[in-house]
FINU-229412 format. One record per residue: residue number from 1; x, y, z of N, C-alpha, C, O in turn. Coordinates in steps of 0.05 Angstrom, whole numbers. Layout:
% residues N
n:NUM; n.u:X; n.v:Y; n.w:Z; ca.u:X; ca.v:Y; ca.w:Z; c.u:X; c.v:Y; c.w:Z; o.u:X; o.v:Y; o.w:Z
...
END
This chain:
% residues 123
n:1; n.u:-346; n.v:-1125; n.w:-105; ca.u:-312; ca.v:-1129; ca.w:-100; c.u:-301; c.v:-1107; c.w:-103; o.u:-306; o.v:-1090; o.w:-121
n:2; n.u:-283; n.v:-1106; n.w:-84; ca.u:-267; ca.v:-1077; ca.w:-79; c.u:-250; c.v:-1068; c.w:-97; o.u:-238; o.v:-1085; o.w:-111
n:3; n.u:-246; n.v:-1044; n.w:-99; ca.u:-226; ca.v:-1028; ca.w:-117; c.u:-199; c.v:-1044; c.w:-115; o.u:-188; o.v:-1050; o.w:-136
n:4; n.u:-188; n.v:-1052; n.w:-91; ca.u:-162; ca.v:-1061; ca.w:-91; c.u:-162; c.v:-1089; c.w:-98; o.u:-141; o.v:-1098; o.w:-104
n:5; n.u:-185; n.v:-1106; n.w:-97; ca.u:-185; ca.v:-1131; ca.w:-108; c.u:-192; c.v:-1131; c.w:-136; o.u:-189; o.v:-1153; o.w:-146
n:6; n.u:-199; n.v:-1115; n.w:-149; ca.u:-205; ca.v:-1112; ca.w:-177; c.u:-176; c.v:-1095; c.w:-188; o.u:-171; o.v:-1094; o.w:-212
n:7; n.u:-161; n.v:-1087; n.w:-173; ca.u:-130; ca.v:-1073; ca.w:-177; c.u:-116; c.v:-1099; c.w:-180; o.u:-107; o.v:-1104; o.w:-202
n:8; n.u:-112; n.v:-1119; n.w:-158; ca.u:-101; ca.v:-1140; ca.w:-156; c.u:-103; c.v:-1165; c.w:-178; o.u:-85; o.v:-1179; o.w:-186
n:9; n.u:-131; n.v:-1165; n.w:-184; ca.u:-133; ca.v:-1179; ca.w:-206; c.u:-128; c.v:-1167; c.w:-232; o.u:-129; o.v:-1185; o.w:-249
n:10; n.u:-124; n.v:-1145; n.w:-241; ca.u:-121; ca.v:-1131; ca.w:-263; c.u:-86; c.v:-1139; c.w:-266; o.u:-75; o.v:-1148; o.w:-287
n:11; n.u:-74; n.v:-1132; n.w:-239; ca.u:-51; ca.v:-1129; ca.w:-243; c.u:-38; c.v:-1165; c.w:-249; o.u:-18; o.v:-1168; o.w:-263
n:12; n.u:-50; n.v:-1185; n.w:-239; ca.u:-41; ca.v:-1211; ca.w:-246; c.u:-45; c.v:-1218; c.w:-269; o.u:-28; o.v:-1232; o.w:-280
n:13; n.u:-74; n.v:-1209; n.w:-286; ca.u:-79; ca.v:-1216; ca.w:-312; c.u:-62; c.v:-1204; c.w:-332; o.u:-57; o.v:-1214; o.w:-354
n:14; n.u:-52; n.v:-1179; n.w:-323; ca.u:-30; ca.v:-1160; ca.w:-343; c.u:-9; c.v:-1180; c.w:-345; o.u:-3; o.v:-1191; o.w:-367
n:15; n.u:5; n.v:-1187; n.w:-319; ca.u:23; ca.v:-1197; ca.w:-317; c.u:26; c.v:-1224; c.w:-332; o.u:47; o.v:-1228; o.w:-344
n:16; n.u:6; n.v:-1242; n.w:-330; ca.u:-3; ca.v:-1268; ca.w:-339; c.u:-4; c.v:-1258; c.w:-374; o.u:10; o.v:-1271; o.w:-389
n:17; n.u:-17; n.v:-1241; n.w:-381; ca.u:-18; ca.v:-1236; ca.w:-415; c.u:10; c.v:-1226; c.w:-424; o.u:19; o.v:-1231; o.w:-446
n:18; n.u:21; n.v:-1213; n.w:-406; ca.u:50; ca.v:-1197; ca.w:-415; c.u:67; c.v:-1225; c.w:-417; o.u:79; o.v:-1230; o.w:-438
n:19; n.u:67; n.v:-1238; n.w:-400; ca.u:87; ca.v:-1267; ca.w:-401; c.u:80; c.v:-1283; c.w:-422; o.u:97; o.v:-1297; o.w:-434
n:20; n.u:55; n.v:-1282; n.w:-427; ca.u:50; ca.v:-1305; ca.w:-450; c.u:57; c.v:-1291; c.w:-480; o.u:63; o.v:-1304; o.w:-499
n:21; n.u:55; n.v:-1263; n.w:-481; ca.u:67; ca.v:-1251; ca.w:-502; c.u:96; c.v:-1252; c.w:-505; o.u:105; o.v:-1251; o.w:-527
n:22; n.u:110; n.v:-1253; n.w:-486; ca.u:139; ca.v:-1256; ca.w:-487; c.u:145; c.v:-1285; c.w:-493; o.u:165; o.v:-1293; o.w:-506
n:23; n.u:126; n.v:-1301; n.w:-483; ca.u:137; ca.v:-1332; ca.w:-490; c.u:129; c.v:-1334; c.w:-522; o.u:144; o.v:-1347; o.w:-537
n:24; n.u:107; n.v:-1320; n.w:-532; ca.u:101; ca.v:-1329; ca.w:-557; c.u:126; c.v:-1313; c.w:-581; o.u:131; o.v:-1320; o.w:-603
n:25; n.u:136; n.v:-1291; n.w:-566; ca.u:161; ca.v:-1278; ca.w:-583; c.u:183; c.v:-1296; c.w:-582; o.u:199; o.v:-1298; o.w:-600
n:26; n.u:184; n.v:-1313; n.w:-555; ca.u:211; ca.v:-1327; ca.w:-559; c.u:207; c.v:-1349; c.w:-575; o.u:227; o.v:-1356; o.w:-587
n:27; n.u:187; n.v:-1361; n.w:-577; ca.u:186; ca.v:-1379; ca.w:-600; c.u:192; c.v:-1376; c.w:-623; o.u:202; o.v:-1395; o.w:-635
n:28; n.u:188; n.v:-1349; n.w:-636; ca.u:201; ca.v:-1341; ca.w:-659; c.u:230; c.v:-1331; c.w:-658; o.u:240; o.v:-1320; o.w:-678
n:29; n.u:241; n.v:-1334; n.w:-639; ca.u:272; ca.v:-1334; ca.w:-638; c.u:276; c.v:-1303; c.w:-644; o.u:295; o.v:-1299; o.w:-659
n:30; n.u:266; n.v:-1285; n.w:-637; ca.u:268; ca.v:-1259; ca.w:-641; c.u:287; c.v:-1244; c.w:-622; o.u:303; o.v:-1226; o.w:-627
n:31; n.u:279; n.v:-1259; n.w:-597; ca.u:297; ca.v:-1248; ca.w:-575; c.u:315; c.v:-1266; c.w:-562; o.u:311; o.v:-1290; o.w:-559
n:32; n.u:338; n.v:-1250; n.w:-553; ca.u:359; ca.v:-1275; ca.w:-543; c.u:352; c.v:-1282; c.w:-519; o.u:334; o.v:-1268; o.w:-508
n:33; n.u:362; n.v:-1303; n.w:-505; ca.u:352; ca.v:-1316; ca.w:-483; c.u:358; c.v:-1301; c.w:-453; o.u:348; o.v:-1308; o.w:-432
n:34; n.u:377; n.v:-1281; n.w:-456; ca.u:382; ca.v:-1265; ca.w:-435; c.u:359; c.v:-1245; c.w:-436; o.u:349; o.v:-1242; o.w:-414
n:35; n.u:346; n.v:-1229; n.w:-456; ca.u:324; ca.v:-1217; ca.w:-452; c.u:302; c.v:-1230; c.w:-452; o.u:283; o.v:-1217; o.w:-442
n:36; n.u:298; n.v:-1253; n.w:-460; ca.u:273; ca.v:-1264; ca.w:-448; c.u:273; c.v:-1269; c.w:-423; o.u:252; o.v:-1265; o.w:-412
n:37; n.u:288; n.v:-1276; n.w:-411; ca.u:291; ca.v:-1287; ca.w:-378; c.u:285; c.v:-1256; c.w:-364; o.u:269; o.v:-1254; o.w:-345
n:38; n.u:296; n.v:-1237; n.w:-372; ca.u:290; ca.v:-1209; ca.w:-363; c.u:262; c.v:-1201; c.w:-370; o.u:250; o.v:-1192; o.w:-351
n:39; n.u:250; n.v:-1201; n.w:-390; ca.u:223; ca.v:-1195; ca.w:-393; c.u:203; c.v:-1218; c.w:-377; o.u:186; o.v:-1211; o.w:-362
n:40; n.u:208; n.v:-1241; n.w:-382; ca.u:191; ca.v:-1259; ca.w:-361; c.u:196; c.v:-1257; c.w:-335; o.u:179; o.v:-1267; o.w:-320
n:41; n.u:219; n.v:-1244; n.w:-323; ca.u:220; ca.v:-1234; ca.w:-295; c.u:212; c.v:-1212; c.w:-289; o.u:212; o.v:-1206; o.w:-265
n:42; n.u:201; n.v:-1192; n.w:-312; ca.u:186; ca.v:-1171; ca.w:-306; c.u:150; c.v:-1175; c.w:-301; o.u:133; o.v:-1165; o.w:-286
n:43; n.u:150; n.v:-1200; n.w:-327; ca.u:121; ca.v:-1207; ca.w:-326; c.u:113; c.v:-1218; c.w:-296; o.u:92; o.v:-1214; o.w:-284
n:44; n.u:137; n.v:-1236; n.w:-287; ca.u:131; ca.v:-1255; ca.w:-260; c.u:125; c.v:-1230; c.w:-239; o.u:106; o.v:-1231; o.w:-223
n:45; n.u:143; n.v:-1207; n.w:-241; ca.u:139; ca.v:-1188; ca.w:-221; c.u:115; c.v:-1173; c.w:-219; o.u:106; o.v:-1165; o.w:-198
n:46; n.u:104; n.v:-1168; n.w:-245; ca.u:82; ca.v:-1154; ca.w:-246; c.u:55; c.v:-1177; c.w:-233; o.u:37; o.v:-1169; o.w:-219
n:47; n.u:57; n.v:-1199; n.w:-240; ca.u:39; ca.v:-1222; ca.w:-227; c.u:40; c.v:-1220; c.w:-200; o.u:19; o.v:-1216; o.w:-188
n:48; n.u:64; n.v:-1223; n.w:-186; ca.u:69; ca.v:-1220; ca.w:-157; c.u:61; c.v:-1197; c.w:-143; o.u:54; o.v:-1198; o.w:-120
n:49; n.u:62; n.v:-1172; n.w:-157; ca.u:54; ca.v:-1146; ca.w:-147; c.u:26; c.v:-1150; c.w:-141; o.u:18; o.v:-1135; o.w:-123
n:50; n.u:7; n.v:-1166; n.w:-151; ca.u:-18; ca.v:-1163; ca.w:-146; c.u:-19; c.v:-1178; c.w:-116; o.u:-38; o.v:-1175; o.w:-101
n:51; n.u:-5; n.v:-1189; n.w:-113; ca.u:-8; ca.v:-1200; ca.w:-79; c.u:1; c.v:-1180; c.w:-59; o.u:-1; o.v:-1187; o.w:-35
n:52; n.u:12; n.v:-1157; n.w:-65; ca.u:28; ca.v:-1138; ca.w:-50; c.u:9; c.v:-1113; c.w:-53; o.u:14; o.v:-1094; o.w:-38
n:53; n.u:-13; n.v:-1111; n.w:-69; ca.u:-35; ca.v:-1090; ca.w:-75; c.u:-41; c.v:-1081; c.w:-45; o.u:-39; o.v:-1057; o.w:-40
n:54; n.u:-48; n.v:-1100; n.w:-25; ca.u:-59; ca.v:-1093; ca.w:-3; c.u:-38; c.v:-1080; c.w:15; o.u:-46; o.v:-1064; o.w:32
n:55; n.u:-13; n.v:-1085; n.w:12; ca.u:12; ca.v:-1066; ca.w:29; c.u:17; c.v:-1042; c.w:14; o.u:31; o.v:-1026; o.w:27
n:56; n.u:11; n.v:-1034; n.w:-11; ca.u:15; ca.v:-1010; ca.w:-20; c.u:10; c.v:-992; c.w:0; o.u:30; o.v:-980; o.w:9
n:57; n.u:-13; n.v:-988; n.w:10; ca.u:-22; ca.v:-967; ca.w:28; c.u:-8; c.v:-961; c.w:46; o.u:4; o.v:-939; o.w:48
n:58; n.u:-7; n.v:-985; n.w:67; ca.u:14; ca.v:-976; ca.w:87; c.u:43; c.v:-965; c.w:84; o.u:54; o.v:-949; o.w:99
n:59; n.u:52; n.v:-976; n.w:63; ca.u:75; ca.v:-973; ca.w:50; c.u:77; c.v:-939; c.w:43; o.u:97; o.v:-925; o.w:49
n:60; n.u:60; n.v:-932; n.w:32; ca.u:56; ca.v:-907; ca.w:18; c.u:49; c.v:-889; c.w:45; o.u:60; o.v:-866; o.w:46
n:61; n.u:36; n.v:-895; n.w:61; ca.u:29; ca.v:-881; ca.w:83; c.u:62; c.v:-874; c.w:97; o.u:74; o.v:-853; o.w:101
n:62; n.u:68; n.v:-895; n.w:102; ca.u:97; ca.v:-892; ca.w:116; c.u:114; c.v:-877; c.w:99; o.u:131; o.v:-864; o.w:111
n:63; n.u:114; n.v:-875; n.w:74; ca.u:131; ca.v:-859; ca.w:57; c.u:122; c.v:-832; c.w:59; o.u:137; o.v:-813; o.w:51
n:64; n.u:99; n.v:-829; n.w:69; ca.u:89; ca.v:-795; ca.w:59; c.u:74; c.v:-792; c.w:34; o.u:66; o.v:-770; o.w:26
n:65; n.u:71; n.v:-815; n.w:22; ca.u:62; ca.v:-814; ca.w:-12; c.u:32; c.v:-822; c.w:-10; o.u:23; o.v:-836; o.w:8
n:66; n.u:20; n.v:-813; n.w:-28; ca.u:-3; ca.v:-829; ca.w:-36; c.u:-2; c.v:-853; c.w:-55; o.u:14; o.v:-853; o.w:-74
n:67; n.u:-20; n.v:-875; n.w:-50; ca.u:-13; ca.v:-899; ca.w:-65; c.u:-12; c.v:-895; c.w:-98; o.u:2; o.v:-911; o.w:-111
n:68; n.u:-26; n.v:-875; n.w:-112; ca.u:-21; ca.v:-870; ca.w:-137; c.u:9; c.v:-860; c.w:-142; o.u:21; o.v:-868; o.w:-162
n:69; n.u:19; n.v:-846; n.w:-127; ca.u:44; ca.v:-833; ca.w:-131; c.u:64; c.v:-857; c.w:-125; o.u:82; o.v:-856; o.w:-141
n:70; n.u:67; n.v:-877; n.w:-110; ca.u:83; ca.v:-896; ca.w:-106; c.u:82; c.v:-918; c.w:-132; o.u:102; o.v:-929; o.w:-142
n:71; n.u:54; n.v:-922; n.w:-141; ca.u:50; ca.v:-938; ca.w:-167; c.u:65; c.v:-916; c.w:-193; o.u:78; o.v:-924; o.w:-212
n:72; n.u:61; n.v:-894; n.w:-188; ca.u:70; ca.v:-874; ca.w:-214; c.u:106; c.v:-881; c.w:-203; o.u:121; o.v:-890; o.w:-221
n:73; n.u:114; n.v:-878; n.w:-186; ca.u:144; ca.v:-881; ca.w:-181; c.u:156; c.v:-908; c.w:-195; o.u:176; o.v:-907; o.w:-210
n:74; n.u:142; n.v:-929; n.w:-188; ca.u:149; ca.v:-959; ca.w:-198; c.u:148; c.v:-960; c.w:-223; o.u:164; o.v:-974; o.w:-236
n:75; n.u:129; n.v:-944; n.w:-234; ca.u:121; ca.v:-945; ca.w:-264; c.u:141; c.v:-929; c.w:-279; o.u:145; o.v:-935; o.w:-303
n:76; n.u:153; n.v:-913; n.w:-269; ca.u:175; ca.v:-895; ca.w:-283; c.u:200; c.v:-906; c.w:-277; o.u:218; o.v:-905; o.w:-293
n:77; n.u:204; n.v:-919; n.w:-248; ca.u:234; ca.v:-932; ca.w:-250; c.u:234; c.v:-956; c.w:-266; o.u:255; o.v:-962; o.w:-279
n:78; n.u:213; n.v:-971; n.w:-268; ca.u:224; ca.v:-1000; ca.w:-281; c.u:230; c.v:-990; c.w:-311; o.u:252; o.v:-997; o.w:-319
n:79; n.u:216; n.v:-976; n.w:-328; ca.u:222; ca.v:-969; ca.w:-357; c.u:255; c.v:-956; c.w:-355; o.u:273; o.v:-964; o.w:-370
n:80; n.u:261; n.v:-936; n.w:-333; ca.u:282; ca.v:-929; ca.w:-332; c.u:308; c.v:-948; c.w:-325; o.u:330; o.v:-945; o.w:-335
n:81; n.u:304; n.v:-962; n.w:-311; ca.u:323; ca.v:-988; ca.w:-303; c.u:330; c.v:-1006; c.w:-334; o.u:352; o.v:-1011; o.w:-342
n:82; n.u:309; n.v:-1010; n.w:-344; ca.u:309; ca.v:-1025; ca.w:-366; c.u:325; c.v:-1010; c.w:-390; o.u:340; o.v:-1023; o.w:-404
n:83; n.u:322; n.v:-985; n.w:-393; ca.u:335; ca.v:-961; ca.w:-410; c.u:362; c.v:-964; c.w:-408; o.u:376; o.v:-967; o.w:-428
n:84; n.u:371; n.v:-964; n.w:-382; ca.u:399; ca.v:-963; ca.w:-372; c.u:412; c.v:-990; c.w:-379; o.u:435; o.v:-993; o.w:-387
n:85; n.u:396; n.v:-1009; n.w:-375; ca.u:410; ca.v:-1038; ca.w:-383; c.u:410; c.v:-1038; c.w:-415; o.u:428; o.v:-1049; o.w:-427
n:86; n.u:393; n.v:-1027; n.w:-426; ca.u:397; ca.v:-1034; ca.w:-452; c.u:420; c.v:-1016; c.w:-465; o.u:434; o.v:-1023; o.w:-484
n:87; n.u:421; n.v:-991; n.w:-450; ca.u:448; ca.v:-977; ca.w:-459; c.u:469; c.v:-990; c.w:-452; o.u:488; o.v:-990; o.w:-468
n:88; n.u:471; n.v:-1001; n.w:-432; ca.u:502; ca.v:-1018; ca.w:-425; c.u:504; c.v:-1039; c.w:-452; o.u:527; o.v:-1042; o.w:-462
n:89; n.u:485; n.v:-1050; n.w:-460; ca.u:491; ca.v:-1072; ca.w:-473; c.u:494; c.v:-1058; c.w:-500; o.u:512; o.v:-1067; o.w:-515
n:90; n.u:481; n.v:-1039; n.w:-508; ca.u:489; ca.v:-1027; ca.w:-535; c.u:518; c.v:-1015; c.w:-533; o.u:534; o.v:-1017; o.w:-552
n:91; n.u:524; n.v:-1002; n.w:-511; ca.u:551; ca.v:-994; ca.w:-513; c.u:572; c.v:-1016; c.w:-512; o.u:593; o.v:-1014; o.w:-524
n:92; n.u:565; n.v:-1038; n.w:-496; ca.u:582; ca.v:-1068; ca.w:-498; c.u:590; c.v:-1073; c.w:-530; o.u:612; o.v:-1076; o.w:-542
n:93; n.u:563; n.v:-1072; n.w:-537; ca.u:566; ca.v:-1089; ca.w:-570; c.u:581; c.v:-1066; c.w:-587; o.u:593; o.v:-1074; o.w:-607
n:94; n.u:581; n.v:-1043; n.w:-583; ca.u:588; ca.v:-1022; ca.w:-599; c.u:617; c.v:-1021; c.w:-592; o.u:629; o.v:-1012; o.w:-611
n:95; n.u:629; n.v:-1027; n.w:-575; ca.u:657; ca.v:-1027; ca.w:-565; c.u:670; c.v:-1055; c.w:-579; o.u:693; o.v:-1054; o.w:-588
n:96; n.u:653; n.v:-1081; n.w:-580; ca.u:657; ca.v:-1102; ca.w:-590; c.u:659; c.v:-1102; c.w:-621; o.u:676; o.v:-1115; o.w:-633
n:97; n.u:641; n.v:-1088; n.w:-632; ca.u:641; ca.v:-1084; ca.w:-663; c.u:667; c.v:-1066; c.w:-674; o.u:677; o.v:-1070; o.w:-696
n:98; n.u:677; n.v:-1044; n.w:-655; ca.u:699; ca.v:-1031; ca.w:-660; c.u:723; c.v:-1041; c.w:-661; o.u:742; o.v:-1033; o.w:-674
n:99; n.u:724; n.v:-1068; n.w:-638; ca.u:750; ca.v:-1080; ca.w:-633; c.u:745; c.v:-1101; c.w:-660; o.u:766; o.v:-1101; o.w:-674
n:100; n.u:727; n.v:-1115; n.w:-668; ca.u:727; ca.v:-1130; ca.w:-689; c.u:738; c.v:-1120; c.w:-719; o.u:749; o.v:-1133; o.w:-736
n:101; n.u:729; n.v:-1092; n.w:-717; ca.u:727; ca.v:-1078; ca.w:-745; c.u:760; c.v:-1072; c.w:-746; o.u:771; o.v:-1073; o.w:-767
n:102; n.u:776; n.v:-1064; n.w:-718; ca.u:802; ca.v:-1056; ca.w:-719; c.u:822; c.v:-1084; c.w:-728; o.u:841; o.v:-1084; o.w:-743
n:103; n.u:811; n.v:-1109; n.w:-712; ca.u:823; ca.v:-1131; ca.w:-718; c.u:823; c.v:-1137; c.w:-747; o.u:844; o.v:-1144; o.w:-759
n:104; n.u:798; n.v:-1135; n.w:-761; ca.u:797; ca.v:-1142; ca.w:-791; c.u:816; c.v:-1124; c.w:-805; o.u:832; o.v:-1134; o.w:-820
n:105; n.u:815; n.v:-1093; n.w:-799; ca.u:835; ca.v:-1080; ca.w:-818; c.u:859; c.v:-1089; c.w:-814; o.u:873; o.v:-1091; o.w:-834
n:106; n.u:872; n.v:-1098; n.w:-788; ca.u:898; ca.v:-1101; ca.w:-785; c.u:900; c.v:-1128; c.w:-800; o.u:920; o.v:-1128; o.w:-815
n:107; n.u:886; n.v:-1150; n.w:-801; ca.u:888; ca.v:-1174; ca.w:-816; c.u:889; c.v:-1173; c.w:-846; o.u:900; o.v:-1189; o.w:-861
n:108; n.u:872; n.v:-1148; n.w:-853; ca.u:870; ca.v:-1145; ca.w:-887; c.u:900; c.v:-1129; c.w:-891; o.u:914; o.v:-1135; o.w:-911
n:109; n.u:908; n.v:-1114; n.w:-876; ca.u:934; ca.v:-1105; ca.w:-882; c.u:955; c.v:-1129; c.w:-884; o.u:968; o.v:-1134; o.w:-904
n:110; n.u:956; n.v:-1138; n.w:-864; ca.u:972; ca.v:-1166; ca.w:-860; c.u:971; c.v:-1186; c.w:-887; o.u:992; o.v:-1196; o.w:-897
n:111; n.u:948; n.v:-1189; n.w:-895; ca.u:943; ca.v:-1204; ca.w:-920; c.u:948; c.v:-1191; c.w:-948; o.u:954; o.v:-1204; o.w:-967
n:112; n.u:947; n.v:-1169; n.w:-948; ca.u:961; ca.v:-1152; ca.w:-968; c.u:990; c.v:-1148; c.w:-972; o.u:1002; o.v:-1146; o.w:-994
n:113; n.u:1000; n.v:-1145; n.w:-944; ca.u:1029; ca.v:-1149; ca.w:-942; c.u:1044; c.v:-1177; c.w:-952; o.u:1065; o.v:-1176; o.w:-965
n:114; n.u:1030; n.v:-1200; n.w:-944; ca.u:1039; ca.v:-1219; ca.w:-952; c.u:1033; c.v:-1230; c.w:-978; o.u:1045; o.v:-1250; o.w:-987
n:115; n.u:1012; n.v:-1216; n.w:-993; ca.u:1005; ca.v:-1225; ca.w:-1015; c.u:1027; c.v:-1209; c.w:-1039; o.u:1034; o.v:-1218; o.w:-1061
n:116; n.u:1033; n.v:-1185; n.w:-1026; ca.u:1056; ca.v:-1169; ca.w:-1036; c.u:1082; c.v:-1181; c.w:-1037; o.u:1098; o.v:-1175; o.w:-1054
n:117; n.u:1086; n.v:-1195; n.w:-1021; ca.u:1111; ca.v:-1209; ca.w:-1017; c.u:1112; c.v:-1233; c.w:-1033; o.u:1132; o.v:-1242; o.w:-1044
n:118; n.u:1089; n.v:-1244; n.w:-1034; ca.u:1089; ca.v:-1267; ca.w:-1052; c.u:1091; c.v:-1264; c.w:-1085; o.u:1097; o.v:-1280; o.w:-1102
n:119; n.u:1086; n.v:-1246; n.w:-1087; ca.u:1083; ca.v:-1238; ca.w:-1114; c.u:1113; c.v:-1224; c.w:-1127; o.u:1120; o.v:-1224; o.w:-1150
n:120; n.u:1124; n.v:-1215; n.w:-1107; ca.u:1153; ca.v:-1208; ca.w:-1107; c.u:1155; c.v:-1176; c.w:-1105; o.u:1176; o.v:-1166; o.w:-1097
n:121; n.u:1137; n.v:-1162; n.w:-1109; ca.u:1134; ca.v:-1136; ca.w:-1107; c.u:1128; c.v:-1126; c.w:-1071; o.u:1116; o.v:-1139; o.w:-1054
n:122; n.u:1137; n.v:-1109; n.w:-1071; ca.u:1130; ca.v:-1093; ca.w:-1047; c.u:1112; c.v:-1068; c.w:-1048; o.u:1111; o.v:-1052; o.w:-1066
n:123; n.u:1099; n.v:-1068; n.w:-1026; ca.u:1076; ca.v:-1040; ca.w:-1028; c.u:1080; c.v:-1020; c.w:-1001; o.u:1066; o.v:-1000; o.w:-999
END
């Protein structure tokens, strides 16, 4: 069995195992649907990349890179993309939390003001 064939089998198996782990985690309901879909897409991409292992050598030669460098670039860019997406999500949630806290403070002030008028005293 050639090295390229072993690499293809390794990638397909890794993607399948990764997807099974994500499905097991999703059954515990610890991930939101959005993230489950994203991680399953990554697992599927790993499995499908096994089909394109034979195309890596011509692609890397066309780019003037070694196959290992091309694989390393893909291996670095994928986690960086995930980190950026998670940063965007965290920033969005932080803004939503700040907005909710501000609304809660305004409502709390309004309730205190109404309770002050109800009891006949002004604050």
